[in-house]
All heavy atoms as an XYZ file, in Angstrom:
625
protein
N      51.918    -27.583    -16.431
C      51.028    -28.300    -17.328
C      50.603    -27.394    -18.472
O      50.632    -26.180    -18.354
C      49.777    -28.798    -16.582
O      49.119    -27.692    -16.003
C      50.122    -29.809    -15.508
N      50.174    -28.008    -19.558
C      49.713    -27.222    -20.695
C      48.209    -26.967    -20.579
O      47.582    -27.320    -19.582
C      50.081    -27.897    -22.016
C      49.323    -29.195    -22.268
O      48.439    -29.546    -21.473
O      49.618    -29.845    -23.277
N      47.622    -26.368    -21.593
C      46.207    -26.000    -21.560
C      45.284    -27.216    -21.449
O      44.154    -27.096    -20.988
C      45.864    -25.195    -22.805
N      45.756    -28.395    -21.846
C      44.954    -29.610    -21.758
C      45.229    -30.397    -20.475
O      44.744    -31.506    -20.320
C      45.210    -30.515    -22.977
C      44.560    -30.023    -24.259
C      45.312    -28.868    -24.882
O      46.526    -28.830    -24.877
N      44.580    -27.898    -25.398
N      46.039    -29.862    -19.562
C      46.331    -30.520    -18.301
C      47.458    -31.524    -18.355
O      47.719    -32.238    -17.401
N      48.179    -31.600    -19.481
C      49.302    -32.530    -19.611
C      50.557    -31.905    -19.013
O      50.747    -30.700    -19.086
C      49.555    -32.854    -21.082
C      48.378    -33.512    -21.766
C      48.643    -33.673    -23.225
N      48.712    -32.334    -23.824
C      48.447    -32.068    -25.095
N      48.132    -33.033    -25.915
N      48.526    -30.847    -25.553
N      51.416    -32.729    -18.427
C      52.682    -32.249    -17.881
C      53.644    -31.962    -19.027
O      53.820    -32.791    -19.914
C      53.299    -33.285    -16.930
O      52.384    -33.508    -15.859
C      54.623    -32.798    -16.365
N      54.246    -30.804    -18.990
C      55.188    -30.391    -20.025
C      56.590    -30.773    -19.590
O      56.960    -30.572    -18.441
C      55.093    -28.868    -20.264
C      56.088    -28.422    -21.307
C      53.683    -28.496    -20.670
N      57.380    -31.327    -20.500
C      58.748    -31.717    -20.208
C      59.679    -30.793    -20.993
O      59.643    -30.777    -22.214
C      58.982    -33.169    -20.607
C      60.363    -33.650    -20.248
O      61.251    -32.860    -19.932
N      60.563    -34.938    -20.290
N      60.508    -30.031    -20.295
C      61.413    -29.094    -20.934
C      62.807    -29.676    -21.152
O      63.726    -28.952    -21.501
C      61.521    -27.794    -20.134
C      60.330    -26.917    -20.306
C      59.318    -26.894    -19.372
C      60.219    -26.111    -21.426
C      58.220    -26.080    -19.545
C      59.130    -25.288    -21.610
C      58.116    -25.276    -20.666
N      62.979    -30.973    -20.943
C      64.272    -31.594    -21.202
C      64.623    -31.402    -22.674
O      63.791    -31.566    -23.556
C      64.197    -33.082    -20.877
C      65.456    -33.842    -21.195
C      65.306    -35.334    -20.938
O      64.316    -35.745    -20.320
O      66.185    -36.077    -21.368
N      65.853    -31.007    -22.945
C      66.339    -30.769    -24.305
C      65.502    -29.719    -25.037
O      65.000    -29.947    -26.130
C      66.396    -32.059    -25.112
C      67.403    -33.031    -24.551
O      68.382    -32.630    -23.935
N      67.177    -34.296    -24.742
N      65.361    -28.569    -24.420
C      64.577    -27.476    -24.977
C      65.420    -26.207    -25.009
O      66.225    -25.970    -24.125
C      63.316    -27.222    -24.120
O      62.553    -28.423    -24.067
C      62.470    -26.101    -24.677
N      65.205    -25.402    -26.018
C      65.834    -24.090    -26.117
C      64.731    -23.048    -25.988
O      63.718    -23.133    -26.679
C      66.569    -23.922    -27.450
C      67.657    -24.976    -27.588
C      67.148    -22.511    -27.570
C      68.286    -25.026    -28.960
N      64.927    -22.082    -25.102
C      63.951    -21.014    -24.902
C      64.587    -19.701    -25.351
O      65.708    -19.389    -24.964
C      63.533    -20.901    -23.419
C      62.908    -22.219    -22.944
C      62.582    -19.735    -23.221
C      62.596    -22.247    -21.470
N      63.858    -18.936    -26.147
C      64.311    -17.622    -26.606
C      63.322    -16.578    -26.107
O      62.115    -16.736    -26.294
C      64.354    -17.547    -28.152
C      65.326    -18.549    -28.731
C      64.655    -16.139    -28.630
C      66.767    -18.163    -28.605
N      63.804    -15.526    -25.481
C      62.954    -14.407    -25.067
C      63.502    -13.135    -25.690
O      64.693    -12.873    -25.607
C      62.946    -14.264    -23.546
C      62.345    -15.424    -22.831
S      62.191    -15.127    -21.073
C      60.702    -14.165    -21.046
N      62.627    -12.363    -26.316
C      63.028    -11.083    -26.881
C      62.047    -10.022    -26.431
O      60.915    -10.322    -26.046
C      63.045    -11.123    -28.423
O      61.743    -11.420    -28.892
C      64.015    -12.138    -28.948
N      62.475     -8.764    -26.481
C      61.576     -7.681    -26.111
C      60.891     -7.131    -27.347
O      59.732     -7.366    -27.569
C      62.320     -6.561    -25.359
O      63.476     -6.212    -26.098
C      62.704     -7.005    -23.978
N      61.576     -6.471    -28.212
C      60.932     -5.842    -29.360
C      61.662     -6.231    -30.640
O      62.760     -5.774    -30.889
C      60.930     -4.325    -29.178
C      60.157     -3.618    -30.255
O      59.512     -4.247    -31.070
N      60.229     -2.317    -30.258
N      61.018     -7.056    -31.446
C      61.555     -7.441    -32.757
C      63.004     -7.923    -32.699
O      63.825     -7.556    -33.517
C      61.406     -6.293    -33.731
N      63.325     -8.724    -31.693
C      64.640     -9.341    -31.639
C      65.684     -8.617    -30.809
O      66.774     -9.118    -30.620
N      65.371     -7.436    -30.302
C      66.356     -6.751    -29.468
C      66.337     -7.356    -28.065
O      65.344     -7.940    -27.644
C      66.056     -5.252    -29.399
O      64.807     -5.039    -28.763
N      67.411     -7.221    -27.347
C      67.532     -7.745    -25.973
C      67.180     -9.236    -25.884
O      66.378     -9.643    -25.077
C      66.656     -6.950    -25.005
C      67.049     -5.496    -24.947
O      68.223     -5.171    -25.038
N      66.083     -4.610    -24.820
N      67.779    -10.044    -26.688
C      67.490    -11.476    -26.728
C      68.162    -12.208    -25.580
O      69.326    -11.996    -25.293
C      67.971    -12.086    -28.062
O      67.325    -11.410    -29.123
C      67.676    -13.560    -28.141
N      67.393    -13.081    -24.908
C      67.923    -13.958    -23.873
C      67.668    -15.390    -24.327
O      66.562    -15.723    -24.726
C      67.230    -13.710    -22.538
C      67.517    -12.356    -21.944
C      66.891    -12.231    -20.572
C      67.179    -10.884    -19.968
N      68.532    -10.726    -19.514
N      68.699    -16.226    -24.281
C      68.585    -17.607    -24.729
C      68.988    -18.543    -23.606
O      69.955    -18.296    -22.891
C      69.514    -17.859    -25.937
O      69.205    -16.928    -26.957
C      69.364    -19.271    -26.460
N      68.254    -19.638    -23.446
C      68.586    -20.639    -22.434
C      68.402    -22.022    -23.039
O      67.361    -22.326    -23.607
C      67.680    -20.490    -21.211
C      67.899    -21.538    -20.149
C      69.294    -21.503    -19.591
C      69.503    -22.573    -18.542
N      70.848    -22.645    -18.065
N      69.427    -22.847    -22.955
C      69.370    -24.227    -23.430
C      69.237    -25.122    -22.202
O      70.104    -25.122    -21.333
C      70.633    -24.561    -24.222
C      70.565    -25.854    -24.973
C      71.781    -25.984    -25.887
C      71.605    -27.096    -26.877
N      72.751    -27.165    -27.804
N      68.144    -25.857    -22.109
C      67.863    -26.698    -20.946
C      68.218    -28.137    -21.278
O      67.736    -28.695    -22.256
C      66.376    -26.598    -20.547
C      66.025    -25.146    -20.226
C      66.075    -27.506    -19.368
C      64.557    -24.901    -20.047
N      69.056    -28.754    -20.446
C      69.480    -30.136    -20.662
C      69.038    -31.053    -19.528
O      69.183    -32.259    -19.628
C      71.007    -30.201    -20.779
C      71.561    -29.432    -21.943
C      73.072    -29.523    -21.977
C      73.648    -28.704    -23.100
N      75.100    -28.770    -23.142
N      68.510    -30.493    -18.453
C      68.172    -31.263    -17.260
C      67.097    -32.314    -17.551
O      66.032    -32.002    -18.071
C      67.685    -30.325    -16.159
C      67.388    -31.018    -14.859
C      66.948    -30.041    -13.806
C      66.585    -30.775    -12.530
N      66.076    -29.864    -11.517
N      67.369    -33.542    -17.198
C      66.416    -34.638    -17.394
C      65.224    -34.438    -16.469
O      65.373    -34.194    -15.281
C      67.086    -35.998    -17.123
C      68.182    -36.235    -18.161
C      66.072    -37.131    -17.114
C      69.015    -37.455    -17.901
N      64.032    -34.512    -17.025
C      62.808    -34.402    -16.235
C      62.410    -32.980    -15.878
O      61.486    -32.782    -15.102
N      63.057    -31.969    -16.432
C      62.700    -30.582    -16.125
C      61.281    -30.307    -16.607
O      60.944    -30.582    -17.747
C      63.675    -29.621    -16.789
N      60.439    -29.781    -15.727
C      59.058    -29.477    -16.101
C      58.777    -27.983    -16.115
O      57.673    -27.565    -16.415
C      58.066    -30.166    -15.156
O      58.358    -29.778    -13.814
C      58.157    -31.682    -15.280
N      59.766    -27.174    -15.741
C      59.610    -25.723    -15.834
C      60.984    -25.089    -15.869
O      61.994    -25.708    -15.527
C      58.797    -25.163    -14.669
C      59.554    -25.163    -13.351
C      60.276    -24.049    -12.950
C      59.564    -26.277    -12.536
C      60.990    -24.054    -11.766
C      60.267    -26.296    -11.352
C      60.975    -25.176    -10.970
O      61.682    -25.186     -9.802
N      61.026    -23.853    -16.282
C      62.255    -23.066    -16.216
C      61.878    -21.642    -15.870
O      60.965    -21.078    -16.479
C      63.023    -23.077    -17.538
C      64.257    -22.220    -17.444
C      65.358    -22.666    -16.736
C      64.287    -20.946    -17.975
C      66.470    -21.882    -16.581
C      65.404    -20.152    -17.827
C      66.486    -20.620    -17.128
O      67.590    -19.824    -16.971
N      62.533    -21.063    -14.875
C      62.271    -19.693    -14.460
C      63.404    -18.817    -14.990
O      64.545    -18.946    -14.577
C      62.206    -19.612    -12.936
C      61.870    -18.231    -12.431
C      61.723    -18.227    -10.909
C      61.347    -16.874    -10.408
N      61.166    -16.864     -8.942
N      63.069    -17.962    -15.928
C      64.047    -17.051    -16.526
C      64.322    -15.928    -15.531
O      63.382    -15.333    -14.997
C      63.498    -16.492    -17.834
C      64.491    -15.712    -18.646
S      65.768    -16.702    -19.447
C      64.922    -17.314    -20.872
N      65.580    -15.635    -15.265
C      65.949    -14.582    -14.326
C      66.569    -13.410    -15.076
O      66.926    -13.523    -16.243
C      66.942    -15.104    -13.273
O      68.100    -15.592    -13.954
C      66.335    -16.219    -12.442
N      66.684    -12.284    -14.395
C      67.324    -11.110    -14.972
C      66.432    -10.326    -15.922
O      66.924     -9.550    -16.733
N      65.109    -10.516    -15.806
C      64.186     -9.785    -16.666
C      63.766     -8.486    -15.995
O      63.736     -8.389    -14.780
C      62.948    -10.640    -16.958
C      63.211    -12.009    -17.569
C      61.902    -12.759    -17.727
C      63.924    -11.873    -18.894
N      63.420     -7.495    -16.789
C      62.983     -6.207    -16.254
C      61.513     -6.278    -15.859
O      60.719     -6.945    -16.501
C      63.204     -5.110    -17.279
C      64.668     -4.876    -17.573
C      64.858     -3.734    -18.530
C      66.347     -3.519    -18.783
N      66.601     -2.393    -19.653
N      61.154     -5.558    -14.782
C      59.777     -5.531    -14.292
C      58.873     -4.779    -15.261
O      59.297     -3.844    -15.942
C      59.731     -4.869    -12.922
N      57.620     -5.220    -15.314
C      56.577     -4.579    -16.117
C      56.980     -4.417    -17.581
O      56.688     -3.416    -18.219
C      56.175     -3.241    -15.519
C      55.571     -3.354    -14.141
C      55.125     -2.008    -13.627
C      54.548     -2.126    -12.231
N      54.106     -0.845    -11.714
N      57.661     -5.407    -18.106
C      58.129     -5.380    -19.495
C      57.494     -6.542    -20.250
O      57.295     -7.606    -19.695
C      59.654     -5.513    -19.507
C      60.288     -5.385    -20.830
C      61.007     -4.067    -20.926
C      61.755     -4.000    -22.238
N      61.653     -2.721    -22.834
N      57.166     -6.321    -21.502
C      56.593     -7.371    -22.335
C      57.703     -8.107    -23.080
O      58.573     -7.480    -23.678
C      55.588     -6.783    -23.340
O      54.539     -6.132    -22.612
C      54.987     -7.861    -24.215
N      57.666     -9.428    -23.014
C      58.624    -10.278    -23.716
C      57.856    -11.212    -24.646
O      56.685    -11.505    -24.423
C      59.440    -11.121    -22.725
C      60.425    -10.322    -21.928
C      60.058     -9.751    -20.719
C      61.723    -10.137    -22.381
C      60.968     -9.005    -19.982
C      62.633     -9.399    -21.638
C      62.250     -8.833    -20.449
O      63.142     -8.098    -19.720
N      58.526    -11.665    -25.667
C      57.963    -12.629    -26.603
C      58.801    -13.896    -26.497
O      60.019    -13.844    -26.639
C      57.974    -12.066    -28.022
C      57.139    -10.806    -28.097
C      57.701     -9.567    -27.846
C      55.776    -10.883    -28.370
C      56.929     -8.418    -27.876
C      55.000     -9.730    -28.406
C      55.584     -8.508    -28.165
O      54.813     -7.374    -28.188
N      58.151    -15.015    -26.228
C      58.847    -16.262    -25.938
C      58.567    -17.281    -27.044
O      57.431    -17.440    -27.477
C      58.371    -16.844    -24.589
C      59.105    -18.138    -24.270
C      58.538    -15.835    -23.479
N      59.626    -17.950    -27.488
C      59.519    -19.064    -28.436
C      60.374    -20.206    -27.914
O      61.384    -19.976    -27.257
C      60.019    -18.671    -29.828
C      59.220    -17.573    -30.440
C      59.576    -17.281    -31.867
N      60.989    -17.321    -32.159
C      61.490    -17.596    -33.366
N      60.697    -17.845    -34.369
N      62.775    -17.602    -33.576
N      59.968    -21.430    -28.214
C      60.764    -22.583    -27.801
C      60.922    -23.553    -28.970
O      60.165    -23.520    -29.933
C      60.164    -23.324    -26.590
C      58.812    -23.949    -26.942
C      60.039    -22.420    -25.390
C      58.286    -24.887    -25.881
N      61.936    -24.399    -28.859
C      62.127    -25.510    -29.793
C      62.819    -26.627    -29.037
O      63.516    -26.393    -28.049
C      62.926    -25.079    -31.013
C      64.401    -24.899    -30.751
C      65.183    -24.256    -31.851
N      65.193    -25.001    -33.083
C      65.873    -24.633    -34.157
N      66.598    -23.535    -34.139
N      65.840    -25.338    -35.243
N      62.614    -27.833    -29.467
C      63.256    -28.974    -28.826
C      64.399    -29.473    -29.704
O      64.490    -29.121    -30.877
C      62.255    -30.121    -28.599
O      61.716    -30.522    -29.859
C      61.136    -29.694    -27.676
N      65.244    -30.284    -29.104
C      66.358    -30.858    -29.852
C      66.756    -32.183    -29.222
O      66.401    -32.479    -28.081
C      67.558    -29.913    -29.871
C      68.220    -29.776    -28.518
C      69.312    -30.563    -28.179
C      67.746    -28.876    -27.572
C      69.912    -30.450    -26.942
C      68.343    -28.757    -26.333
C      69.422    -29.549    -26.023
O      69.999    -29.441    -24.793
N      67.436    -33.001    -29.977
C      68.076    -34.177    -29.409
C      69.382    -34.395    -30.151
O      69.569    -33.915    -31.267
C      67.167    -35.422    -29.456
C      66.981    -36.020    -30.819
C      67.779    -37.075    -31.239
C      66.007    -35.546    -31.673
C      67.600    -37.632    -32.493
C      65.816    -36.102    -32.919
C      66.615    -37.150    -33.336
N      70.283    -35.090    -29.493
C      71.593    -35.354    -30.064
C      71.761    -36.855    -30.243
O      71.477    -37.629    -29.333
C      72.703    -34.794    -29.151
O      72.465    -33.403    -28.956
C      74.068    -34.984    -29.759
N      72.193    -37.247    -31.427
C      72.431    -38.657    -31.725
C      73.729    -38.771    -32.496
O      73.924    -38.077    -33.497
C      71.267    -39.204    -32.559
O      71.503    -40.543    -32.913
N      74.620    -39.616    -32.016
C      75.932    -39.819    -32.659
C      76.681    -38.508    -32.859
O      77.297    -38.279    -33.895
C      75.771    -40.550    -33.998
C      75.228    -41.958    -33.831
O      75.536    -42.586    -32.798
O      74.501    -42.418    -34.733
N      76.578    -37.618    -31.876
C      77.307    -36.356    -31.915
C      76.678    -35.274    -32.785
O      77.217    -34.183    -32.906
N      75.526    -35.555    -33.401
C      74.859    -34.570    -34.243
C      73.549    -34.148    -33.589
O      72.805    -34.987    -33.096
C      74.579    -35.146    -35.632
C      73.978    -34.143    -36.567
C      73.890    -34.654    -37.983
C      73.290    -33.547    -38.848
N      73.204    -33.919    -40.232
N      73.260    -32.822    -33.568
C      72.031    -32.312    -32.979
C      70.959    -32.138    -34.044
O      71.232    -31.679    -35.153
C      72.292    -30.971    -32.292
O      73.150    -31.155    -31.193
N      69.731    -32.498    -33.671
C      68.561    -32.360    -34.531
C      67.560    -31.459    -33.825
O      67.294    -31.647    -32.642
C      67.936    -33.725    -34.809
C      68.880    -34.668    -35.511
C      69.735    -35.493    -34.786
C      68.929    -34.709    -36.899
C      70.611    -36.347    -35.433
C      69.812    -35.568    -37.554
C      70.643    -36.377    -36.809
O      71.522    -37.223    -37.449
N      67.005    -30.478    -34.539
C      66.144    -29.464    -33.949
C      64.746    -29.483    -34.554
O      64.586    -29.704    -35.750
C      66.742    -28.074    -34.166
C      68.072    -27.893    -33.484
C      69.257    -28.229    -34.131
C      68.148    -27.396    -32.199
C      70.480    -28.076    -33.505
C      69.368    -27.234    -31.568
C      70.527    -27.576    -32.218
O      71.733    -27.428    -31.601
N      63.742    -29.204    -33.720
C      62.381    -29.040    -34.210
C      62.229    -27.621    -34.761
O      63.120    -26.786    -34.617
C      61.372    -29.236    -33.073
O      61.467    -28.165    -32.141
N      61.077    -27.347    -35.340
C      60.766    -25.979    -35.763
C      60.504    -25.139    -34.515
O      60.169    -25.670    -33.450
C      59.529    -25.992    -36.652
N      60.661    -23.835    -34.628
C      60.350    -22.935    -33.525
C      58.842    -22.888    -33.313
O      58.066    -22.939    -34.268
C      60.858    -21.525    -33.816
C      62.327    -21.391    -33.641
C      63.268    -21.341    -34.628
C      63.042    -21.302    -32.408
N      64.520    -21.233    -34.084
C      64.415    -21.196    -32.718
C      62.663    -21.308    -31.073
C      65.393    -21.091    -31.747
C      63.653    -21.198    -30.099
C      64.991    -21.089    -30.437
N      58.423    -22.739    -32.068
C      57.009    -22.548    -31.763
C      56.597    -21.139    -32.185
O      57.452    -20.299    -32.482
C      56.771    -22.698    -30.251
O      57.369    -21.624    -29.549
N      55.299    -20.890    -32.197
C      54.824    -19.529    -32.396
C      55.223    -18.703    -31.177
O      55.398    -19.239    -30.079
C      53.297    -19.500    -32.538
C      52.821    -20.155    -33.823
O      53.591    -20.168    -34.804
O      51.685    -20.650    -33.834
N      55.344    -17.407    -31.342
C      55.679    -16.522    -30.221
C      54.485    -16.370    -29.282
O      53.343    -16.318    -29.734
C      56.070    -15.134    -30.722
O      57.270    -15.190    -31.420
N      54.786    -16.306    -27.990
C      53.777    -16.060    -26.969
C      54.168    -14.780    -26.253
O      55.320    -14.612    -25.836
C      53.697    -17.227    -25.961
C      52.730    -16.910    -24.843
C      53.307    -18.506    -26.663
N      53.234    -13.866    -26.112
C      53.475    -12.583    -25.449
C      53.320    -12.761    -23.936
O      52.301    -13.274    -23.466
C      52.455    -11.567    -25.966
C      52.642    -10.178    -25.464
C      51.592     -9.290    -26.134
C      51.611     -7.900    -25.582
N      50.599     -7.062    -26.225
N      54.334    -12.362    -23.170
C      54.351    -12.507    -21.714
C      54.767    -11.172    -21.111
O      55.707    -10.541    -21.565
C      55.363    -13.589    -21.270
C      55.401    -13.715    -19.766
C      55.062    -14.904    -21.922
N      54.054    -10.738    -20.060
C      54.419     -9.492    -19.376
C      54.882     -9.834    -17.965
O      54.216    -10.565    -17.240
C      53.248     -8.526    -19.320
C      53.622     -7.186    -18.769
C      52.565     -6.150    -18.984
C      53.092     -4.803    -18.515
N      52.183     -3.729    -18.840
N      56.060     -9.292    -17.590
C      56.582     -9.547    -16.249
C      55.838     -8.730    -15.211
O      55.246     -7.696    -15.516
C      58.089     -9.220    -16.177
O      58.288     -7.885    -16.599
C      58.896    -10.160    -17.050
N      55.879     -9.210    -13.990
C      55.226     -8.506    -12.878
C      56.154     -7.435    -12.331
O      57.284     -7.300    -12.748
C      54.833     -9.494    -11.783
C      53.831    -10.518    -12.270
C      53.482    -11.490    -11.170
C      52.485    -12.519    -11.686
N      52.107    -13.472    -10.666
N      55.690     -6.755    -11.311
C      56.477     -5.676    -10.713
C      57.726     -6.085    -10.066
O      58.306     -6.902     -9.823
C      55.651     -4.907     -9.687
C      54.970     -5.776     -8.654
C      54.154     -4.923     -7.748
C      53.327     -5.802     -6.824
N      52.633     -5.076     -5.833
């Protein structure tokens, strides 16, 4: 859920995670219908990542994308 208690839907979402100014970028395109979360794997422990997302949809074979969200700073656990 988001800060207002609404359920977040990650269907047709692209997630970008970077460490420092774009280095070590990890990208995941989520297509699963009804996805409400995504757990990124392969991250280093006790490392700070910056996460941005954008949504997209495809119509008549053409993809349309939203603007990127602001970056959110996330630190992994041990």
